[in-house]
C-alpha positions in Angstrom: 67.5 60.5 78.8 69.2 62.0 75.8 70.5 58.7 74.4 66.8 57.7 73.7 66.8 60.7 71.3 70.1 60.0 69.7 70.5 56.2 69.6 73.8 54.6 68.8 75.6 57.9 67.9 75.2 59.3 71.4 78.3 61.0 72.8 78.8 62.7 76.2 81.5 64.9 77.6 81.9 66.2 81.1 84.1 69.2 82.4 84.6 71.0 85.6 84.6 74.8 85.1 88.1 76.1 86.1 89.5 79.6 86.1 90.8 79.3 82.5 87.3 78.6 81.3 85.7 81.8 82.8 85.0 85.2 81.3 85.4 88.5 83.1 81.9 88.3 84.6 82.7 85.0 86.4 80.8 82.7 84.1 81.8 80.1 81.6 83.2 81.9 78.6 80.9 81.3 75.6 83.8 80.7 73.3 85.0 77.9 75.5 81.6 76.3 75.4 81.4 76.7 71.6 84.8 74.8 71.4 83.4 71.9 73.4 80.2 71.9 71.4 82.0 71.8 68.1 84.3 69.0 69.4 81.5 66.7 70.7 79.4 67.3 67.6 82.3 66.2 65.5 82.8 63.1 67.6 79.1 62.1 67.3 79.2 62.6 63.5 82.4 60.6 63.1 80.8 57.8 65.1 77.8 57.9 62.9 79.5 57.9 59.5 82.6 56.1 60.6 84.8 58.6 58.9 86.2 62.1 59.1 83.9 65.1 59.1 84.0 68.9 59.0 81.7 71.4 60.6 79.7 73.2 57.8 77.3 75.2 59.9 76.4 76.1 63.5 72.6 76.6 63.4 70.9 77.7 66.5 73.4 78.2 69.3 71.1 79.1 72.2 72.5 80.3 75.5 69.8 79.6 78.1 71.6 79.9 81.4 75.1 80.4 82.8 77.6 78.0 84.3 80.0 79.2 87.1 83.3 78.3 88.6 83.5 74.7 89.9 80.2 73.7 88.2 80.2 70.4 86.5 79.1 70.8 82.9 77.9 67.9 80.7 77.4 68.0 77.0 75.4 65.4 75.2 75.4 65.0 71.4 73.9 62.8 68.7 72.8 62.8 65.1 69.2 63.9 64.7 68.9 64.2 60.9 70.9 63.0 57.9 71.0 64.3 54.3 73.1 62.8 51.5 76.5 63.9 52.8 75.6 65.9 55.9 74.4 65.2 59.4 72.7 67.4 61.8 74.0 67.0 65.3 72.1 68.3 68.3 74.2 69.2 71.3 72.6 69.8 74.7 74.6 71.3 77.5 73.7 71.0 81.2 75.1 72.0 84.6 75.1 69.0 86.8 74.7 69.0 90.6 76.5 66.6 92.9 73.3 64.5 93.2 73.2 64.1 89.4 70.3 66.4 88.6 70.8 68.4 85.4 69.8 71.9 84.3 69.8 72.7 80.5 72.0 75.8 79.8 72.6 75.5 76.0 71.1 73.9 73.0 72.9 73.9 69.6 72.4 72.3 66.2 75.5 71.8 64.0 75.8 70.5 60.4 78.7 68.1 59.9 79.7 66.9 56.5 81.3 63.5 56.0 84.6 63.5 54.1 86.2 60.9 51.9 90.0 60.2 51.8 90.5 63.2 49.5 88.4 65.5 51.8 85.5 65.7 49.4 81.9 65.2 50.7 81.0 61.6 51.1 77.6 59.9 51.3 76.5 58.9 54.8 74.3 56.0 55.8 70.5 56.5 56.0 69.2 57.5 59.4 66.4 55.3 60.8 65.0 56.7 64.1 64.6 53.8 66.6 62.3 55.4 69.2 59.4 57.8 69.1 61.6 60.5 70.7 64.2 60.0 67.9 61.5 60.2 65.3 60.3 63.5 66.7 63.8 64.9 66.7 64.3 63.6 63.2 61.2 65.5 62.0 62.5 68.7 63.7 65.9 68.2 62.1 64.2 67.8 58.7 62.4 71.1 59.2 65.7 72.8 60.1 67.3 71.3 57.1 64.6 72.7 54.8 64.9 76.1 56.5 68.7 76.1 56.0 68.3 75.2 52.3 65.7 78.0 51.9 68.1 80.6 53.5 71.0 79.4 51.4 69.0 79.7 48.2 67.8 83.2 49.2 71.4 84.2 50.1 70.6 84.9 53.7 
């Protein structure tokens, strides 16, 4: 289960796809899903740092499959890596059948920055993975962090 990856900062959100969530092709509108992803990532990051946050980067928003009208969609989120003032939050999105089985339809990694009372970057607590799964995700997050830093320094 996802909470083994994320630990105490695990957050989950569930929605039923309604007509206002659909695009002209009869599937969940990607922009709607992006809104939900950004929202739950912010919630997980706020829970982790116990303060306000802002989204600094959406890194790797991968649409794997579609969701359709009346599908149940569940998003799970949790902090997978921490820098000095930033947190990487991984969000997994699933369609869920009536029997509870899930199918992954989207994976995203967002960078959230902790803010102090003056809305300046604030230091966040160190992240100590508590399970082998969390350690594996932490290492992947560290690699993504290094790649983001390289891209930023290269101006790409």
